[in-house]
C-alpha positions as CSV (number, residue, x, y, z in Angstrom):
1,X,9.7,-21.9,5.1
2,X,12.1,-23.1,2.4
3,X,15.6,-24.1,3.3
4,X,16.9,-21.1,1.1
5,X,14.7,-18.5,2.7
6,X,15.9,-16.4,5.7
7,X,13.8,-14.2,8.1
8,X,15.1,-11.5,10.4
9,X,13.1,-9.9,13.1
10,X,14.3,-6.9,15.1
11,X,13.3,-6.4,18.5
12,X,12.6,-2.7,18.2
13,X,9.4,-2.1,16.1
14,X,10.7,1.2,14.8
15,X,13.9,-0.5,13.4
16,X,11.8,-3.2,11.7
17,X,9.3,-1.0,10.4
18,X,11.8,1.4,9.0
19,X,13.8,-1.6,7.3
20,X,10.7,-2.9,6.0
21,X,9.7,0.4,4.4
22,X,13.2,0.8,3.0
23,X,13.3,-2.6,1.3
24,X,9.6,-2.3,0.2
25,X,10.2,0.9,-1.5
26,X,13.6,-0.5,-2.9
27,X,12.1,-3.7,-4.3
28,X,8.5,-2.3,-5.4
29,X,9.1,1.3,-6.4
30,X,6.1,1.2,-8.8
31,X,3.6,0.7,-6.2
32,X,2.0,3.8,-5.5
33,X,0.0,5.1,-2.2
34,X,-3.7,4.7,-1.9
35,X,-3.8,8.4,-1.2
36,X,-1.6,11.3,-1.4
37,X,-0.3,11.8,2.2
38,X,-1.4,15.5,2.0
39,X,-4.7,14.8,0.7
40,X,-7.5,16.2,2.8
41,X,-9.7,13.2,4.1
42,X,-12.5,15.1,5.9
43,X,-15.0,14.0,3.3
44,X,-14.2,10.5,3.9
45,X,-13.0,10.0,7.6
46,X,-14.3,12.0,10.7
47,X,-13.9,11.5,14.2
48,X,-17.2,9.8,14.4
49,X,-17.9,8.5,10.8
50,X,-16.4,6.6,8.0
51,X,-17.9,7.5,4.5
52,X,-18.0,4.3,2.9
53,X,-19.3,5.5,-0.6
54,X,-16.4,8.2,-0.4
55,X,-14.0,5.5,0.5
56,X,-15.0,3.3,-2.3
57,X,-14.8,6.3,-4.9
58,X,-11.4,7.1,-3.8
59,X,-10.2,3.5,-4.2
60,X,-11.9,3.6,-7.6
61,X,-9.9,6.6,-8.6
62,X,-6.9,4.7,-7.4
63,X,-7.6,1.6,-9.5
64,X,-8.2,3.8,-12.5
65,X,-5.0,5.5,-12.2
66,X,-3.0,2.3,-11.8
67,X,-5.0,0.1,-14.0
68,X,-2.2,-0.8,-16.3
69,X,0.2,-1.9,-13.7
70,X,-2.3,-3.6,-11.5
71,X,-3.9,-5.7,-14.4
72,X,-0.5,-6.2,-16.1
73,X,-0.6,-10.0,-15.3
74,X,-4.3,-10.5,-15.4
75,X,-4.1,-12.5,-18.7
76,X,-1.8,-14.9,-17.0
77,X,-4.1,-15.8,-14.4
78,X,-1.8,-14.3,-11.8
79,X,-3.4,-12.1,-9.1
80,X,-1.6,-8.9,-8.5
81,X,-2.1,-7.7,-5.1
82,X,-0.9,-4.1,-4.2
83,X,0.8,-3.5,-1.1
84,X,0.3,-0.1,1.1
85,X,2.8,0.8,3.6
86,X,1.8,3.6,5.8
87,X,4.8,5.2,7.3
88,X,3.1,8.4,9.1
89,X,5.9,10.3,7.6
90,X,5.5,13.6,5.3
């Protein structure tokens, strides 16, 4: 940790998560979600199975939709990694 960096952790996981989500959305509003929160995932996730092929198809679709933003720094050698925040809220 650098001298000019500060970290704050709250004893309540609920407060910590809400604050993280707020600041993540404020600082990185252009980052999308991996899937629409109301999207039916029955073809991908069931109680007993995870359809890897369908999961990869969904991820490929996400990459195609966000190609310009995700690869914006590709020529500079900087790796851009998307951050996904699952809030459980609708």
